[in-house]
N, C-alpha and C positions, 0 to 999 in steps of 0.2 A: 513452549506453549504460549500463545498470545491471546489477549482479550480483544475481540474484534466486534465492532458494531456495524451491521450491514443494513442499509436502507433500500427498500424496493418500492418504486413508484407505482402509480396506477396502471400504467401499461404493462408493467412486470407481473401484476397480479390480476389482470383483466378477466381471465377465465380460470376455471378449475384446472385446466391443463397447465396453464402458466404458473399457477400456485404450486402444483406438483413439481414443476421444474425448479421453482425457487427452493422448495423443500429439499430436492436432490442436491442442489448447489450448497445449501447450508449444511446438509449431512456430510458432504465431502470435507468441508472445513472442520466440522466437529470430529470426524474420523481421524483427522490429522492431529487431534489433541487440543484444538483451540476452544476457548470459551466464546460462545456466540450470543449476541443480542440482536434480534431481528426487529427492525422498525418498518412498518408497512403503511402505505396509503390506502385509501378506499379504491375499490375496483374501478378501472377507467370508466368515466361517464357517470358514476354513481353520485358524486357530489353535485354535478350539474342537474341530475334528475331530481335530487332532493331540493335543490334551490328552486327548480321549476315548480315543484309542488307548493312550496312556500309562497311563491309569487302569484300562484293562482288564487290564493286566499287573501294575500295582502300585497299591495303594490310595493310597499316598503316594509318587509317583514320585521317583526319585533326582534332586535338583535339577540336577546337572551334566548328566546325560543328557537331562533334560527341556529344558534350554536348547539342547542339540545338536539335539533333535527339532524344537522349535517354531520355531527360527530358519530352518528350511528353507522356511517359508511365504513369507517375504520374498524368498528367493533365487529362487523361481519367478517372483515378480512383477517383480523388477528385470530379469530376462532377457527376459520377455515385453514389458515396456515399452520396453526398448532395441530389441528387434526391431520393434515398432510404429513407433518413431521412425525407424529405418533405412528402413522401407518408405516413409516420407514423404520420403526423400531427405536426412535429417539424419545427421550422424556422431554416434553415441551409444555410450557405454561404461558397463557396469554394474559395481558394486562391492558386495561384502558388507561388513559392518561390520569384519570382520577385515582385508580387503584395504585398506580406507581407513586402517586403524590407529586405530580408535576404542578408546582404552584406557579400561577400566573397573576398578572394584574387583572383588573376587571374590565378591560377594554374589549368587549365582545366583538367577535369576528376578526380582530387583529390584536389579540392579546400578546403580551411578552412574558417569557419565562423568567421567574424570579429565583426559583430554587427547585432542586430535585432531591427527594429523599430516596437514595439508591439502595437502602438497606435490604428491601425485599428482593430486588434484582440480584444483588451480590450474594445473598444467601442461596437463591436458586441456582446461580451459576456454580457456586461451590458444591452444590449437591448434584451437579452434572446435567441440569436442565438447559435446554435452549429456551431463552426467554423471548417472547414475541410481544412487542409493545405497539400500541396504536399511535401512529404519528398524528401531528396536526392539532393535538388537543391537550387540555389540562383542566385545572379548576382554580378558581380564585379563593381568597381567604374565607369567603362565605360558602364555599363548596358548590358554587355555580359552575356548570360546565362552560368552558371557554374554548375557542379555537384560535389558531395562530395566524390565520390568513393563508392565501394561496401559496402552495409550496412549503407549508409549515412542517411537513414531515421531515424535510431536510434539517430544519432547525431542531426538531425533536431528537433526531439521530445524533447530531453533533453535540447537543446539550447533554444527552445521556453518556456519550463517549467522554465528554469532559468530566462529568460527575464520577464516572467509573475509572477515570484515568486510563482509558482504553489505549491499546497499542496503535490502533488504526481505525478510522471511520471510513467505510466504503459506501459510496453512493452509487447504486446500480440504477441505470436509466436506459432509455431507448437509443442512446448514442454511446460510442465506446470511448468517450473522453471529451476534453475541451478542444474545440477547433479554433483556427484563426478567424473564422466567421462561420455563419450557417451554411453548410454544404448544399442546402437546397437552393441557395441563392448564388453561391460561387462554387462550381464543381471542383475547382482547384484547391479549395480550402484544405488545410492540413491539420491532423491531430497533433497537439502539443504533448510532448513527453512530460514536461514540467511547466508550471506557471507559478509565479509568486503569489502569496496571499494578497499582496497589495494590488497586483494586476487583476486577480480573480475578483476581488472586492469591487474594483472599478467595472469589470465586465458584467458582474451580476447586477450592479446598480444601474448600469446603462442599457440593460435590456437582454443580456444573455440569459436564456431560460434554463441553462444546465443546472444551476444551483440558485437557491433562494438567497438573497443578500444577507439576511440575518444569520443563516447557517454559516456563511463565510466569516461574518463578524465574530460569531461564537468561536469558530475554529481558530481564528487568528488570535483572539483574546486569550484563550486557554491553551493555545499551542497544540491543538489536536491534529495529528497527521491525517490528511484528507485525500481520498483518491476517488476519482470518477471512473466507473467501469460500465461495460455493457451487460444488460440482463440477458441478452439473446446470443452472445458469443462466448464460447468457452475459452479460457486462457486470456492472454492479452494483458498488458500492464496498465492500460488506461492512461489517465493523466494524474500525476502527483502534484498536489498543491503544496508548495514548500516555502520556507522562509529564506532559502538560499537564492540569491540573485545570480550566482555564478560569475564567471569572468565577463565583464562588460564587453571586452573586445570580441568574445566568442558569441555573445547573445545577439539575436536579432534586435534591431532598434525598436521595432514595433512588434508586439505579440499578437494583437488581434484587432478586428473591426467589430464593434458592437452596434446594435441598433434597437430602437424601440418605437413602435408606431402606436403604442397605447398612451399617447401624449396629447395634450391640448394646451393651447396658449390663450392667455387672457391679458388684455391690455386695458389699463385704466388711463384715459386721456385727460390732460389738462387739469391735474390736481396742483394745489399750491406747493411750491418748493420750500418747505419749512421743516424744522426738526420734528420728528415723530410721525411724518406722513407715511413712511413705510410700515410702521407698526399699525397705524390706523387702517391701512389697506389689508395687511396680511394677518393682523391679530384675529379678526373675526373668522378668517379662513382656518387658521390654526385651531381656534376654539371648536371648530366643527370637525376636528381630527382629520383634516385634509393636508397631506404633505405637499409642500411646494418644492420644486426642483430648481430650474434655472431662473435667474432674476436679472433684469436689465432695467436701468433707470436712465432716461434721456432728459437732461435739463435744458429747457429753452431759455431764450433771452428775455422773455416776458414775465419771469418769475413763476412760470408754470412748468410742470414736468410730466412726462409720460412714463408709466410704470408697467412693465411687462413681466410676466412670469408663466411658468408651465406647471401643470398638475397632471395627475393620472387622468386618462380620458373618462374613466368611470366616475370621477369626482367632478367632471367639468360642469354639468348642469347645476349641481349643488353649489359649487363655487360661484357660478354666474349669478344665481339667485341671491346669495349672500351679498355680493358686491353691488348688485342692483338695489338691494335694501339699504346699503350704507352710502350709496352714490351721493345723495344730497348732503349727508353729514360730512363727507370728505371733500365736498365741493368739486366733484369730478364732472368734466364736461360730458363724458361718454364712457361706457364700458363695452369693449368689443371682445368677441371670443372666436376662436378658430380651433375646431377639433379635427382638422384634416392635416395635421403636421406629423413629422417624424423626427426623431433624434438619431443622429449617426455619430459614432465616436471612434477615435483612434486611440489605442491604449498600448503603453509599453514603458517599462522602467528605463529603457534606453534613452528616452527623451531627456533624462537628467544630464546626459553627457553629450548630447548631439543637438546642434542648432538647426533651424530651418525646417523643422517638422511641420509647423503650422503653415508656413508659406507654401510648402509642397502640397499640403492637403487643399489649401484654398485655391491654388492655381489649378489643380486637377479638377476640382468641382467647377471652377469658372470656365474651363475649357469645354465642359459638357453643358454649359448654360444653366447650371444649378445655382439658384440664388440662396444665399445664407441669410436667415432671418434673425438668429441669435447665436452667440458664441459663448462657450464656457470652457475654462481651462483649469488644470491642476498640474502638479509636477509631472504626472505620468499619463495625462489624458487631454485630448482636445475634443470637445463635443460641439456639434452644430445642429441647429433646428432648421429644417427645410420643408418644402411642400411634400406631403406624403407620397404623391405620385412619382417623385424622383428617388425614393428611398433605395430601392434595389439597385438602380443605376449608380447611386452614390457609393453603396457598399462595394460593388464590383470595381468601380474606378479606384477607390482608395486601397482595396486589397491588391490591385495590380500595381499601383504607383509605388507602394511600399514593399513590393516583391515578396508578399507573404505566400505566394504559390511556390517559392523557391525553398528547398530544404535548408534548414539551419542546423549546424552540428550539435548545438547544445539544447535545442528545443524539441 
């Protein structure tokens, strides 16, 4: 008997029929003697509908009230899922994040989990219940409802699995695993049997939408076995996210091509090249809770420097406003913005033992006439910022040049 946490996303519970199918799948695992915790998202489209209602009343909705509003989507789903399980003869009990006592910080709309009191869940599991938990939400120390940001249900599932020391956390989604890249862009993309946590963390941070990055961080930190499976296909082993890199000679050098078009670039021109200038530029941005990604500083011969960085496209206008307000204070000549860029990344632990990966990628892009605006690297990834209109071409070219359409024995 195993303790398994199963997470089902919005498309998996989009209709009553699909909720019934989720219940049947859960029931089969329960019949095999497993203890099951089910974490569900809101029904597909519901969160967007609620956000739309809020924005009809306020251009920038109050964050606290917005969390109260959007958290209701998951409350509907947990109740319906528990009812569907009960109809199949199982004992089921639903919990909101507040009822579970998922403690978060007070950063409304992007809160982080601090602690989970798993006592109620464990007691119900011991009594034979299937426990159904609302993803995406918790409460801060003042008992205000908080939400974890887009994709937060993945994080809820992994955090609960860590708290319960579950044998496996299964993420059910509309794809049957992690692919070398998005099959909608590259038909030859392959499903990976395994991928390391390190690679998955890079893929998630670089734009892969299969898993939310914080869920991968949680799983890696607490060593939670994590598997991605399809909600709509019976059987199949999906993709196991593992700590084992395998034999480097047998692994593909590159595991995948990630991309993200939710990016924007900001360039601050002609600021004095002096100690602390980076903080003076990025400090106000960070104070506004805006994450900065890639950063490049170009130092000129005249004692001035140009400073470029990327942010999420949704934060672009806010970041531009902030920098225009501090422009005179930092003595910047001009602040420029471009929200029509994309980031494309090559990811693979094999980079550690192979040279020439960067030159191969850069040559392939150059041969297609794709200009690189920014470059960022780590031990296992190379990212480039390019014009958004070339994104799909770049993904296809890199997927082909690194032979990701070819089967690899160990992936």
